[in-house]
C-alpha positions in Angstrom: 11.5 -16.8 -6.9 8.1 -15.4 -5.2 8.0 -16.7 -2.1 5.1 -14.2 -0.7 2.6 -16.9 -0.2 5.0 -18.7 3.2 3.7 -15.7 4.6 7.4 -14.5 6.2 9.2 -11.1 6.5 12.0 -10.4 4.5 14.6 -12.1 7.4 12.2 -14.7 8.6 12.0 -15.7 4.9 16.3 -14.9 4.5 16.8 -17.4 7.8 13.6 -19.9 6.8 15.9 -20.9 3.4 19.8 -20.9 4.9 18.6 -22.8 8.1 15.8 -24.7 7.6 16.3 -25.4 3.4 20.0 -24.6 3.4 20.2 -22.2 0.6 22.5 -19.8 0.7 20.0 -17.2 -1.6 20.4 -13.4 -2.6 16.9 -10.9 -1.3 14.8 -10.0 -3.5 14.7 -6.8 -1.7 18.5 -6.1 -2.2 17.0 -5.3 -6.4 14.3 -2.6 -4.5 11.1 -2.5 -3.1 9.0 -4.1 -5.2 11.5 -7.2 -4.0 10.6 -8.0 -0.9 9.3 -11.2 -1.2 11.3 -12.4 -3.2 14.3 -14.2 -4.1 16.6 -14.4 -6.3 17.3 -17.8 -7.8 21.2 -18.3 -9.6 20.7 -21.4 -12.0 24.2 -21.0 -14.0 25.1 -24.3 -12.2 25.0 -27.8 -12.8 21.9 -29.4 -13.2 22.6 -31.4 -10.5 23.3 -28.9 -8.1 19.4 -27.7 -9.3 18.1 -30.8 -8.5 19.3 -30.4 -5.5 18.5 -27.2 -4.0 14.9 -28.0 -5.1 14.8 -31.1 -3.4 15.8 -29.3 -0.3 12.9 -25.9 -0.6 10.5 -29.1 -1.3 11.7 -30.6 1.9 12.3 -27.4 3.8 8.7 -26.2 2.6 6.7 -29.8 3.5 8.5 -29.6 7.3 6.5 -25.4 7.6 
């Protein structure tokens, strides 16, 4: 997921996802230097879980 428009460095982005959006995602840079500013989302879960995650993320961004 491209998160570069949030303007956060890698650690701040990870902290935002964990504390504000309450989502545990993989840091993009884990997959190489070109992954900075991205977060990896695993969609191997029920649709209701994806919907909840999207809602949390939207709320966290709106409050930012």
